[in-house]
C-alpha positions as CSV (number, residue, x, y, z in Angstrom):
1,M,60.9,26.5,-22.3
2,S,63.3,25.7,-25.1
3,K,64.8,29.2,-25.7
4,Q,67.0,30.7,-22.9
5,Y,66.0,34.3,-22.3
6,K,68.1,37.1,-20.6
7,R,65.3,38.3,-18.4
8,T,61.7,37.5,-17.5
9,L,58.8,40.1,-17.2
10,I,56.0,38.7,-15.0
11,T,52.7,40.6,-15.1
12,T,49.7,39.9,-12.8
13,A,46.1,40.8,-13.6
14,L,45.2,44.2,-12.2
15,P,42.6,43.8,-9.4
16,Y,39.7,46.2,-9.4
17,A,40.2,48.8,-6.6
18,N,36.5,48.7,-5.6
19,G,37.1,46.2,-2.9
20,P,39.8,44.1,-1.2
21,V,41.4,41.0,-2.7
22,H,40.1,37.5,-1.7
23,I,41.5,34.0,-1.8
24,G,40.1,33.5,-5.3
25,H,42.3,36.3,-6.6
26,L,45.3,34.8,-4.7
27,A,44.9,31.2,-5.8
28,G,44.2,32.2,-9.4
29,V,46.9,34.8,-10.0
30,Y,49.1,36.3,-7.3
31,V,50.4,33.3,-5.3
32,P,51.4,31.3,-8.4
33,A,53.0,34.5,-9.9
34,D,55.0,35.1,-6.8
35,I,56.1,31.4,-6.6
36,Y,57.4,31.6,-10.1
37,A,59.2,35.0,-9.5
38,R,60.8,33.8,-6.4
39,Y,61.9,30.6,-8.1
40,L,63.6,32.5,-10.9
41,R,65.3,34.8,-8.5
42,L,66.7,31.8,-6.6
43,N,68.2,30.7,-9.9
44,G,69.9,34.1,-10.4
45,R,67.7,35.1,-13.3
46,E,66.8,38.7,-13.9
47,V,63.1,39.2,-13.1
48,A,60.6,42.1,-12.9
49,M,57.2,41.3,-11.4
50,I,54.7,44.0,-12.3
51,G,51.4,44.6,-10.7
52,G,49.0,47.4,-9.9
53,S,45.4,48.3,-9.1
54,D,42.8,48.8,-11.9
55,E,41.2,52.0,-10.8
56,H,38.9,52.8,-13.7
57,G,35.7,51.1,-14.7
58,V,32.0,51.2,-13.8
59,P,32.1,49.0,-10.6
60,I,34.2,51.8,-9.0
61,T,31.7,54.6,-10.0
62,I,28.8,52.5,-8.8
63,K,30.4,52.0,-5.4
64,A,31.2,55.7,-5.2
65,K,27.6,56.6,-5.9
66,K,26.3,54.1,-3.4
67,E,28.6,55.5,-0.7
68,G,28.1,59.2,-1.6
69,V,31.9,59.7,-2.2
70,T,34.1,60.3,-5.3
71,P,35.6,57.5,-7.4
72,Q,39.0,58.7,-6.3
73,D,38.0,58.3,-2.7
74,I,37.1,54.6,-3.4
75,V,40.3,53.8,-5.3
76,D,42.5,55.5,-2.8
77,R,41.0,53.5,0.0
78,Y,41.2,50.1,-1.7
79,H,44.5,50.6,-3.4
80,K,46.1,51.0,0.0
81,I,44.3,48.0,1.4
82,I,45.2,45.8,-1.5
83,K,48.9,46.9,-1.7
84,D,49.4,46.6,2.0
85,S,47.9,43.1,2.2
86,F,49.9,41.9,-0.8
87,E,53.0,43.1,0.9
88,E,52.1,41.4,4.2
89,L,51.4,38.1,2.4
90,G,54.9,38.3,0.8
91,I,53.8,38.9,-2.8
92,S,57.1,40.2,-4.0
93,F,56.2,42.8,-6.6
94,D,59.0,44.9,-8.0
95,V,56.4,47.6,-8.5
96,Y,52.7,47.7,-7.5
97,S,51.3,50.9,-8.9
98,R,47.9,52.2,-10.1
99,T,46.1,53.3,-13.3
100,T,45.2,56.7,-11.8
101,S,48.8,57.7,-11.9
102,D,50.0,60.5,-14.2
103,I,52.4,58.2,-16.0
104,H,49.6,55.7,-16.7
105,S,47.3,58.4,-18.1
106,A,50.1,59.7,-20.4
107,T,51.0,56.2,-21.5
108,A,47.4,55.1,-22.2
109,S,46.7,58.4,-24.0
110,E,49.8,58.0,-26.2
111,F,48.9,54.4,-27.0
112,F,45.4,55.4,-28.2
113,R,46.6,58.4,-30.1
114,R,49.2,56.3,-32.1
115,L,46.6,53.8,-33.1
116,Y,44.2,56.6,-33.9
117,D,46.7,58.5,-36.0
118,N,47.7,55.3,-37.9
119,D,44.0,54.5,-38.7
120,R,44.0,51.4,-36.6
121,F,40.5,52.2,-35.3
122,V,37.1,52.3,-37.0
123,E,34.4,54.8,-35.9
124,K,30.9,53.4,-35.4
125,T,27.7,54.9,-34.3
126,S,25.3,52.6,-32.4
127,M,22.2,52.6,-30.3
128,Q,23.0,52.5,-26.6
129,L,20.8,52.5,-23.5
130,Y,20.3,56.0,-22.1
131,D,18.9,57.1,-18.7
132,E,16.8,60.3,-19.4
133,K,16.4,61.1,-15.7
134,A,20.2,60.8,-15.0
135,G,21.0,62.4,-18.4
136,Q,23.7,59.9,-19.3
137,F,24.4,56.8,-21.3
138,L,24.5,53.6,-19.3
139,A,27.6,51.5,-19.3
140,D,26.9,47.7,-19.0
141,R,27.1,47.6,-15.2
142,Y,24.7,50.5,-14.9
143,V,22.0,48.3,-16.4
144,T,20.2,45.5,-14.6
145,G,17.4,43.2,-15.6
146,E,16.3,39.7,-16.2
147,C,18.8,37.3,-17.7
148,P,17.6,36.0,-21.1
149,H,19.3,32.6,-20.5
150,C,18.4,31.6,-16.9
151,H,15.8,34.3,-16.2
152,A,17.4,35.3,-13.0
153,Q,16.5,38.8,-11.8
154,G,19.3,41.4,-11.2
155,A,21.6,40.3,-14.0
156,Y,24.1,43.0,-15.1
157,G,24.5,44.4,-18.6
158,D,27.7,42.5,-19.1
159,Q,27.2,39.2,-17.2
160,C,24.6,37.2,-15.2
161,E,26.3,36.3,-12.0
162,K,23.9,33.4,-11.4
163,C,24.6,31.4,-14.6
164,G,27.8,33.2,-15.6
165,T,26.8,34.0,-19.2
166,S,28.4,37.0,-20.8
167,L,25.8,39.5,-21.9
168,N,25.2,42.8,-23.7
169,A,23.1,45.4,-21.9
170,T,20.6,45.3,-24.7
171,D,20.1,41.5,-24.2
172,L,18.4,42.0,-20.8
173,I,14.7,41.5,-20.4
174,N,13.0,44.5,-18.8
175,P,16.2,46.5,-18.3
176,R,16.4,49.2,-15.7
177,S,18.9,51.9,-14.9
178,A,21.0,51.0,-11.8
179,I,21.3,54.8,-11.2
180,T,17.7,55.9,-11.0
181,G,15.6,52.7,-11.5
182,N,14.1,54.2,-14.7
183,V,13.4,52.3,-17.8
184,P,16.2,53.4,-20.2
185,V,15.7,54.4,-23.8
186,M,17.9,53.8,-26.9
187,R,19.9,56.7,-28.1
188,E,22.6,57.1,-30.7
189,T,26.3,57.5,-29.7
190,K,29.7,57.3,-31.5
191,H,32.7,55.2,-30.4
192,W,36.0,54.0,-31.6
193,Y,36.5,50.3,-32.2
194,L,39.6,48.1,-32.5
195,P,38.9,45.8,-35.5
196,L,40.2,42.6,-34.0
197,D,39.4,40.8,-37.3
198,R,42.3,42.6,-39.0
199,W,44.8,40.7,-36.8
200,E,42.9,37.4,-36.7
201,D,45.3,35.6,-39.1
202,D,48.3,36.8,-37.1
203,L,46.7,35.8,-33.8
204,R,45.8,32.4,-35.2
205,Q,49.3,31.7,-36.4
206,W,50.9,33.0,-33.1
207,I,48.6,31.0,-30.8
208,L,47.3,27.9,-32.6
209,E,50.6,27.2,-34.4
210,G,53.2,28.8,-32.1
211,H,51.9,28.0,-28.6
212,K,50.5,24.5,-28.5
213,E,52.3,24.1,-25.2
214,W,49.9,26.5,-23.4
215,K,47.5,25.1,-20.8
216,T,44.5,23.3,-22.2
217,N,42.0,25.8,-20.8
218,V,43.9,28.8,-22.4
219,Y,44.6,27.2,-25.8
220,G,41.0,25.9,-26.0
221,Q,39.4,29.2,-25.2
222,C,41.6,31.0,-27.7
223,K,40.7,28.5,-30.4
224,S,37.1,28.9,-29.7
225,W,37.2,32.6,-30.0
226,L,39.2,32.5,-33.2
227,D,37.0,29.8,-34.8
228,L,34.0,31.9,-34.2
229,G,35.6,34.9,-35.9
230,L,36.8,38.0,-34.2
231,Q,34.7,41.2,-34.2
232,P,35.5,44.9,-33.7
233,R,35.5,45.8,-30.1
234,A,34.8,49.3,-28.7
235,V,37.8,51.0,-27.0
236,S,35.8,54.0,-25.7
237,R,32.7,54.5,-23.7
238,D,30.4,57.3,-22.4
239,L,31.5,57.8,-18.8
240,D,33.0,60.6,-16.6
241,W,35.6,58.4,-14.8
242,G,38.6,57.1,-16.7
243,V,41.4,58.2,-19.0
244,P,39.8,60.8,-21.4
245,V,39.8,59.9,-25.1
246,P,42.6,62.2,-26.4
247,V,41.0,63.4,-29.6
248,E,38.7,66.2,-30.6
249,G,35.0,65.6,-30.4
250,A,35.3,63.0,-27.6
251,D,33.9,65.1,-24.8
252,G,32.4,62.8,-22.1
253,K,34.2,59.8,-23.4
254,V,36.9,57.8,-21.7
255,L,39.0,54.8,-22.7
256,Y,37.2,51.5,-22.1
257,V,38.7,49.8,-19.1
258,W,39.6,46.6,-21.1
259,F,41.8,48.8,-23.3
260,D,43.1,51.0,-20.5
261,A,44.0,48.4,-17.9
262,P,46.6,46.2,-19.7
263,I,48.5,49.3,-20.8
264,G,49.0,49.6,-17.0
265,Y,51.6,46.8,-17.3
266,I,53.6,49.1,-19.5
267,S,53.1,52.3,-17.5
268,N,54.0,50.5,-14.3
269,T,57.2,49.2,-15.9
270,K,58.0,52.7,-17.0
271,E,57.5,53.8,-13.4
272,I,60.2,51.5,-12.0
273,Y,62.5,51.5,-15.0
274,P,62.1,54.9,-16.6
275,E,65.3,54.7,-18.7
276,T,65.2,51.0,-19.6
277,W,61.5,50.0,-19.7
278,E,61.7,49.3,-23.4
279,T,64.2,46.5,-22.7
280,W,61.5,44.7,-20.8
281,W,58.9,45.1,-23.5
282,K,60.7,45.3,-26.9
283,D,63.8,43.1,-26.5
284,P,63.3,39.6,-28.0
285,E,65.6,38.4,-25.2
286,T,62.8,39.2,-22.6
287,R,60.3,36.5,-21.9
288,I,56.9,37.9,-20.9
289,I,54.6,35.8,-18.7
290,N,51.0,37.0,-17.9
291,F,49.5,35.4,-14.8
292,I,45.7,35.7,-14.9
293,G,42.4,34.0,-14.0
294,K,40.3,32.3,-16.7
295,D,37.9,35.2,-17.0
296,N,40.8,37.3,-18.4
297,I,42.0,34.8,-21.1
298,V,40.4,36.6,-24.0
299,F,41.8,40.0,-23.0
300,H,45.4,38.8,-22.5
301,C,45.6,36.3,-25.4
302,I,43.5,38.0,-28.0
303,V,42.7,41.6,-27.3
304,F,46.0,42.9,-25.7
305,P,48.2,41.1,-28.2
306,A,46.1,42.6,-31.0
307,M,46.6,46.0,-29.4
308,L,50.4,45.4,-29.4
309,M,50.3,44.2,-33.0
310,A,48.4,47.3,-34.0
311,Y,50.9,49.6,-32.2
312,G,54.0,47.9,-33.6
313,D,57.4,49.3,-32.7
314,G,58.8,46.0,-31.5
315,Y,56.4,45.2,-28.7
316,Q,56.9,41.6,-27.7
317,L,53.9,39.2,-27.1
318,P,53.6,37.0,-24.0
319,D,55.4,33.7,-24.2
320,N,52.9,32.1,-21.9
321,V,49.7,32.9,-20.1
322,P,49.2,30.4,-17.3
323,A,45.6,31.0,-16.4
324,N,44.0,29.2,-13.5
325,E,40.4,28.2,-13.1
326,F,38.2,29.5,-10.3
327,L,38.4,28.8,-6.6
328,N,35.1,28.3,-4.8
329,L,34.4,28.8,-1.1
330,E,32.7,26.0,1.0
331,G,30.9,24.7,-2.2
332,D,29.7,28.1,-3.4
333,K,31.1,30.5,-6.0
334,I,33.1,33.3,-4.5
335,S,31.2,36.6,-4.9
336,T,32.2,40.1,-4.0
337,S,28.6,41.4,-4.2
338,R,27.4,38.7,-1.8
339,N,30.4,39.1,0.5
340,W,31.0,35.4,0.0
341,A,34.7,35.4,0.3
342,V,37.7,35.1,2.5
343,W,39.2,38.6,2.3
344,L,43.0,38.7,2.5
345,H,43.2,41.7,4.8
346,E,40.8,40.0,7.2
347,Y,42.6,36.7,7.1
348,L,45.9,38.5,8.0
349,R,44.1,40.1,11.0
350,D,42.4,36.8,12.1
351,F,45.5,34.6,11.6
352,P,48.5,36.8,12.5
353,G,51.8,35.2,11.5
354,K,50.2,32.5,9.4
355,Q,50.8,33.9,5.9
356,D,52.6,30.8,4.8
357,V,49.7,28.6,5.9
358,L,47.4,30.4,3.5
359,R,50.0,30.4,0.7
360,Y,50.5,26.6,1.2
361,V,46.8,25.7,1.3
362,L,46.0,27.8,-1.8
363,T,48.9,26.3,-3.7
364,A,48.1,22.7,-2.6
365,N,44.5,23.2,-3.7
366,A,45.2,25.5,-6.6
367,P,42.5,25.4,-9.4
368,E,45.0,24.7,-12.1
369,T,42.9,22.4,-14.4
370,K,39.4,22.7,-12.9
371,D,37.5,24.8,-10.4
372,N,38.5,23.8,-6.8
373,D,37.0,24.4,-3.4
374,F,38.5,26.0,-0.3
375,T,37.1,24.8,3.0
376,W,38.1,25.9,6.5
377,R,38.3,22.3,7.6
378,D,40.7,21.4,4.8
379,F,42.7,24.5,5.8
380,Q,43.0,23.3,9.3
381,T,43.8,19.7,8.3
382,R,46.6,20.7,5.9
383,N,48.2,22.9,8.5
384,N,48.0,20.4,11.4
385,S,48.6,17.2,9.4
386,E,51.2,18.4,6.9
387,L,52.9,21.7,7.9
388,V,53.0,20.8,11.6
389,A,53.2,17.0,11.6
390,I,55.5,16.6,8.6
391,L,57.6,19.6,7.8
392,G,57.7,21.3,11.2
393,N,58.2,18.0,13.0
394,F,61.2,17.0,10.9
395,V,63.0,20.3,11.4
396,N,62.2,20.4,15.1
397,R,63.5,16.8,15.6
398,V,66.8,17.6,13.8
399,I,67.5,20.8,15.7
400,V,66.5,19.3,19.1
401,L,68.8,16.3,18.6
402,T,71.6,18.5,17.4
403,H,71.3,20.6,20.6
404,K,70.9,17.5,22.8
405,Y,74.0,15.6,21.5
406,F,76.3,18.4,20.1
407,D,75.3,21.5,22.0
408,G,73.7,23.1,18.9
409,I,76.9,22.8,16.9
410,V,76.5,21.1,13.5
411,P,78.7,18.0,13.6
412,A,81.0,17.0,10.8
413,A,80.0,14.0,8.8
414,G,82.1,10.9,8.7
415,E,82.0,8.3,5.9
416,L,78.5,8.2,4.3
417,A,76.6,5.0,4.6
418,E,74.1,3.7,2.0
419,A,71.2,5.3,3.8
420,D,72.9,8.7,3.7
421,T,73.7,8.7,0.0
422,A,70.2,7.3,-0.7
423,A,68.7,10.3,1.2
424,F,70.7,12.8,-0.8
425,A,69.8,11.1,-4.0
426,E,66.1,11.2,-3.1
427,V,66.3,14.9,-2.2
428,K,68.0,15.6,-5.6
429,A,65.3,13.7,-7.4
430,A,62.5,15.7,-5.6
431,A,64.4,18.9,-6.5
432,A,64.5,17.9,-10.1
433,A,60.8,17.1,-10.2
434,C,60.1,20.3,-8.4
435,T,62.1,22.3,-11.0
436,E,60.4,20.6,-13.9
437,A,57.0,21.4,-12.4
438,L,57.9,25.1,-11.7
439,E,59.3,25.5,-15.2
440,T,56.0,24.3,-16.7
441,F,53.7,26.2,-14.2
442,H,52.5,23.2,-12.4
443,F,52.7,24.7,-8.9
444,R,50.6,22.1,-7.1
445,E,53.0,19.4,-8.2
446,A,56.0,21.6,-7.4
447,L,54.8,22.1,-3.8
448,K,54.2,18.4,-3.5
449,Q,57.8,17.7,-4.5
450,A,59.1,20.4,-2.1
451,M,57.2,18.8,0.8
452,E,58.5,15.4,-0.3
453,I,61.9,16.6,0.9
454,A,60.5,16.8,4.5
455,R,59.0,13.4,4.1
456,I,62.4,12.0,3.0
457,G,63.9,13.6,6.1
458,N,61.4,12.0,8.4
459,R,61.9,8.6,6.8
460,Y,65.6,9.0,7.0
461,L,65.4,9.7,10.8
462,Q,63.1,6.8,11.4
463,E,65.4,4.5,9.5
464,T,68.7,5.6,11.1
465,E,67.3,6.2,14.6
466,P,70.2,8.4,15.9
467,W,68.6,8.5,19.4
468,K,69.3,4.8,19.8
469,L,72.8,4.9,18.3
470,A,73.7,7.7,20.8
471,K,74.3,5.0,23.4
472,T,77.0,3.2,21.4
473,D,78.2,5.2,18.2
474,M,78.3,9.0,18.5
475,A,80.4,9.2,15.3
476,R,77.5,7.6,13.4
477,V,75.1,10.0,15.1
478,A,77.2,12.9,14.0
479,T,77.0,11.8,10.4
480,I,73.2,11.2,10.6
481,L,72.5,14.6,12.1
482,N,74.9,16.3,9.6
483,V,72.9,14.7,6.7
484,A,69.6,15.6,8.4
485,M,70.8,19.2,8.8
486,Q,71.6,19.3,5.0
487,I,68.1,18.2,4.3
488,C,66.8,21.0,6.5
489,G,68.9,23.4,4.5
490,S,67.5,21.9,1.3
491,L,64.0,22.6,2.7
492,A,64.9,26.2,3.4
493,V,65.7,26.7,-0.3
494,A,63.0,24.5,-1.8
495,C,60.2,26.0,0.3
496,E,61.2,29.7,-0.2
497,P,59.0,30.2,-3.3
498,F,56.0,28.7,-1.5
499,M,56.5,29.7,2.1
500,P,59.0,32.6,2.2
501,F,58.4,33.5,5.8
502,M,59.1,30.0,7.1
503,A,62.0,29.6,4.7
504,K,63.7,32.8,6.0
505,R,63.2,31.8,9.6
506,L,64.7,28.4,9.0
507,A,67.5,29.9,7.0
508,D,68.2,32.3,9.8
509,D,68.1,29.5,12.4
510,L,70.6,27.5,10.3
511,R,72.8,30.6,9.7
512,L,72.3,30.4,5.9
513,S,73.0,33.8,4.3
514,N,72.5,33.2,0.6
515,L,69.9,30.8,-0.7
516,N,70.3,29.4,-4.2
517,W,68.2,26.8,-6.0
518,G,71.2,24.9,-7.0
519,L,72.0,24.1,-3.3
520,I,69.1,21.7,-2.9
521,G,70.4,18.2,-2.3
522,N,74.0,19.2,-1.6
523,A,75.9,17.8,1.2
524,D,77.5,21.1,2.4
525,I,74.6,23.6,2.6
526,V,75.0,24.0,6.4
527,A,78.7,24.1,7.3
528,A,80.0,21.8,10.0
529,G,80.8,23.8,13.1
530,T,77.8,26.2,12.6
531,A,76.1,27.2,15.9
532,I,72.4,26.9,15.0
533,A,69.6,28.6,16.9
534,P,67.6,26.7,19.5
535,A,64.5,24.7,18.4
536,S,61.3,26.6,18.0
537,L,58.0,25.7,16.3
538,L,57.9,26.7,12.6
539,F,54.2,26.0,12.5
540,E,51.6,25.8,15.3
541,K,48.4,23.8,15.4
542,I,45.2,25.6,14.5
543,E,42.5,24.8,17.0
544,D,38.8,24.1,16.4
545,D,37.6,27.4,17.9
546,A,39.5,29.4,15.3
547,I,37.9,27.5,12.5
548,K,34.5,27.7,14.0
549,A,34.8,31.4,14.2
550,Q,35.3,31.4,10.4
551,T,32.5,29.0,9.5
552,D,30.1,30.9,11.9
553,R,30.9,34.1,10.0
554,L,30.1,32.4,6.7
555,D,26.8,31.1,8.1
556,R,25.9,34.6,9.1
557,I,26.7,35.9,5.6
558,K,24.7,33.1,4.1
559,E,21.7,34.2,6.2
560,E,22.2,37.8,5.4
561,N,22.3,37.0,1.6
562,K,19.1,35.1,1.9
563,V,17.4,38.1,3.5
564,N,18.9,40.5,1.0
565,S,18.0,38.5,-2.1
566,W,14.4,37.9,-0.8
567,K,11.6,39.0,-3.1
568,P,7.8,38.4,-2.6
569,A,6.5,35.3,-4.3
570,E,4.6,35.9,-7.5
571,Q,0.9,36.6,-7.0
572,Q,-1.4,33.6,-7.5
573,P,-4.0,33.8,-10.3
574,D,-7.1,35.8,-9.5
575,V,-10.0,34.1,-7.7
576,D,-13.5,35.4,-7.6
577,F,-15.0,36.8,-4.3
578,D,-17.4,33.9,-3.9
579,T,-14.5,31.3,-4.0
580,F,-12.6,33.3,-1.4
581,C,-15.7,33.5,0.9
582,R,-15.9,29.7,0.9
583,S,-12.7,29.6,3.1
584,D,-13.9,29.8,6.7
585,I,-11.0,31.7,8.4
586,R,-11.2,32.0,12.2
587,V,-9.3,32.9,15.3
588,A,-8.5,30.5,18.2
589,T,-6.6,30.5,21.4
590,V,-3.9,27.9,21.9
591,T,-4.6,25.8,25.0
592,A,-1.8,23.2,24.5
593,C,1.1,22.7,22.1
594,V,3.5,19.8,22.0
595,K,6.0,18.3,19.5
596,V,4.7,15.3,17.7
597,P,6.9,12.3,18.7
598,K,9.3,11.1,16.0
599,A,8.4,13.9,13.7
600,D,11.0,16.7,13.5
601,K,8.7,19.2,11.7
602,L,5.4,18.7,13.4
603,L,3.6,20.5,16.3
604,Q,0.3,19.3,17.7
605,F,-1.9,22.3,18.7
606,T,-5.0,22.1,20.9
607,L,-7.2,25.1,20.3
608,D,-10.2,26.8,21.9
609,D,-12.2,27.7,18.8
610,G,-15.3,29.0,20.8
611,T,-17.4,25.8,20.1
612,G,-16.8,24.3,23.6
613,E,-15.0,21.3,22.1
614,P,-11.2,21.3,21.7
615,R,-9.9,21.4,18.1
616,T,-6.7,19.6,17.2
617,I,-4.5,20.9,14.3
618,V,-1.1,19.5,13.3
619,S,1.3,22.1,11.7
620,G,4.7,21.7,10.2
621,I,6.4,24.6,12.0
622,A,8.4,22.8,14.7
623,A,11.7,24.1,13.5
624,H,10.5,27.7,13.9
625,Y,9.1,27.3,17.4
626,P,11.6,25.1,19.4
627,E,9.7,25.8,22.7
628,P,6.1,25.0,21.7
629,E,4.8,25.3,25.3
630,K,5.4,29.0,25.1
631,L,2.6,29.3,22.5
632,V,0.0,28.4,25.1
633,G,-2.3,31.4,25.6
634,T,-1.5,33.0,22.2
635,Q,-4.0,33.4,19.5
636,V,-3.7,31.9,16.0
637,V,-5.6,32.3,12.7
638,F,-6.7,29.0,11.1
639,I,-8.9,27.7,8.2
640,A,-11.8,25.8,9.9
641,N,-13.5,24.2,7.0
642,L,-10.8,22.0,5.5
643,P,-11.6,18.2,5.5
644,P,-9.9,16.4,8.5
645,R,-6.7,14.5,7.6
646,K,-4.4,12.2,9.6
647,L,-0.8,13.1,10.2
648,R,1.3,10.7,12.1
649,G,-1.9,9.1,13.4
650,I,-3.3,12.4,14.6
651,T,-6.5,13.8,13.1
652,S,-5.8,17.4,12.1
653,Q,-8.9,19.6,11.9
654,G,-7.9,22.5,9.8
655,M,-4.8,24.5,8.9
656,I,-3.0,27.2,11.0
657,L,-1.9,30.2,8.9
658,S,1.7,31.4,9.0
659,A,3.8,33.8,6.8
660,E,7.2,33.0,5.4
661,N,9.6,35.8,6.3
662,N,12.5,37.0,4.1
663,D,15.0,34.9,6.1
664,G,12.9,31.7,5.5
665,S,11.4,31.6,9.0
666,L,7.7,31.0,9.5
667,V,5.7,33.3,11.7
668,L,2.2,32.4,13.0
669,M,-0.5,34.8,12.0
670,A,-2.4,36.4,14.9
671,P,-4.8,39.3,15.4
672,S,-3.3,42.6,16.5
673,A,-5.5,42.6,19.6
674,P,-7.3,39.8,21.5
675,V,-10.5,38.6,20.0
676,A,-13.1,36.1,21.1
677,P,-12.2,32.5,20.1
678,G,-14.1,31.5,17.1
679,A,-14.3,35.0,15.6
680,Q,-14.3,34.9,11.8
681,V,-11.7,36.7,9.7
682,K,-13.6,38.9,7.1
C-alpha cells in the first residue's frame, strides 16, 4: 500500500440466510477479514468492518417452500444463528445487519431509481422458462435438469454442483420445475439490464492498469472476463421475494439478488453511521477492501464497480479485493445441500472455549492461492503440536518459573547479555515480517511469523536455562525471566488478530491494559514489579475421542448422501421372451455357508437344490454378511444353468441372486414364503 489513507472500510461477502455458516465461509472471508481489521485497530487506524446477511434470492424461497413457512421465517431464523455464531467466534463487525431492513430496501430502491432515471439501464424482452401449473416464471434455482457438460442429473439453472460449471436455465437438458416437477414452457418477459459493456474500458483501465498488485486469482479472473467482452446483465427478475422494482409496470418483479446484495454494504454503513456514511464511501481518503471468496470475484471486481460507476456521485471503488480459493472437507467439496460441512454453530457447541483453535487452523491452512483441505486429524495435530506444545508451553514455563523464583512478581532486568539482545532482535524481525504479510493480505505467512515469536521464546529458554542458574546466579535468572516475560507480552499483541480470546487472557494475566502493535519486540511491555496471575493452560490437548465423534458424524453423512442420491440403474436393452426363458432360475435352501480362506469378498454356499446332491456356489457378498453361519436354513434364489467356474480353487455351480440397495449394500433374494428346494422361478 503506497498511499496512506485516513480510514479503512472493510466489507465481507454477505452470506445467504438460508442456512448457517461453515468453515469454508470462515476460511475464505470472515477470519481473514477479522484478522486484518484487528491488525489495523492495533495500529490505531480508523476502521469500519461491515457485514450482514443476504436475505433475498431463490435459495431462501426454495427452503421456505420445502418447510412450509414464509421466506421471512427462514431469514429470521438463520440471520440470528449466523450473527450469534460470528460474535461467539470473535468476528469483530462494527455492524452486522440484513438486507430485509427498511434502510436497505430504501437504499436499494433509490440506487435502482437513480440509474433508471439517468438511462443507465436497457429494457429487454426475452424468453424465460415458465411453470404453467405454478403460474410463475422460474428463476434459475427453480429449474433442475441434466448438465450439458458433465451430464449429471439434478443440475441447477445457474450451476452444476458436480462439475462447477456456470449455466443458464435454458442450457439444461430435459429441464423440470423444482416447484411442481412439470416440464416448463418458454414465455416472454421484460427485464431491465445493466449494460456492463458501457463501462468495459473504464474497468479495464482501473483493474488491468491500476491494480496489477491484486492477487493472481483475482487479477486473472477479471482479465478473462474483460477479454471475453462484457455483456448486459439483468438487474430484475420475476419473483415475489425481494426488493420490489420501484418503477411503474414492474408488478411481480424484484431486484436481482446480485444487484441488491452489494448495495447492502452501503445500507449497513448508513445504519451505523447515519450522518457520516458518505465519508466511508465517497471520500478519496477512505480505503475500501472487499473480502470475498473466489466465486464472488466477478460481482465485486466487475459488476459492483460498474454499478458504482453508473451511479456516479463520488462513490469510491475498492482498493483491493483479496479473494481466497475454496476450502474442502476431508478431501471432498463442502456442500450445503449435501450437509458436507463443519457448521460454525455446531463447532462452537462441540468445542466450547476453543474458538481460537478453529481460527488458528483455518488461518494456518487458508486457501489463499489454491483450494486446501480441512481434516479433523490436522485440526487435532495443530492444536496439540503447535498451540499446546509451542505457544502454550512457552508461556506456561515463563509464568511458572516467575512464580517459583520471584513469587509471581516480574523481576527487573539487569545488564542484557548477547542472548537477550539477540532474542529481542529476532522478535522484532518476526514482527516486521508479520507486518509485511498482513499489509499484503498473506495471512498464513503472518500467522507463521506470530508463532515464530513463541518458537524464539522456547529457544531462548533452552539456551539460557534459568532453572540451572537459579542455584548460583539469581540476578541472571531475573534478567532472563524479564526478557522471557517481554516475549510473552509480544505474543499477546502479535496473536491478537489471529487468536483474540487467548491474547486477551494472556494480556489479563500479564496485567497489560492497552495492546498496541508497536509494542512487539520492546523490552518494557510488562513492567518490572507487576504481579502476574498464576499459571494456567492457554490451550488444552484435544483427545482422540473428540475427533472420532466428528469423523463418525461425517461418515454417517456420507452414507446418508449415498442413499439420498441413489437412483435406479438404467434399464438394460430389451431381450425376447425365449432368451429370458433359457435362464433356469431356482430356489435352494442354504445348508452351510463359510468364508473362503484368504478371500475378503467371497462366501462358499452349500445348497440343497432338491436334486439330492449338494450344490456349491461361491458368491462375492462376504462384506455384506459378516456372520455367514446365520444364513444356514434360509432360502436363496440362484441361476442353475450357468457353466461351472473355479474361484479360489472352488468349483462354483451357478450364481446366487442379490439386489443392490440404495446404500450400496447387497441383499440376498429369497421367496416371500418357504418353497420346496429346486422350485423354479417363473
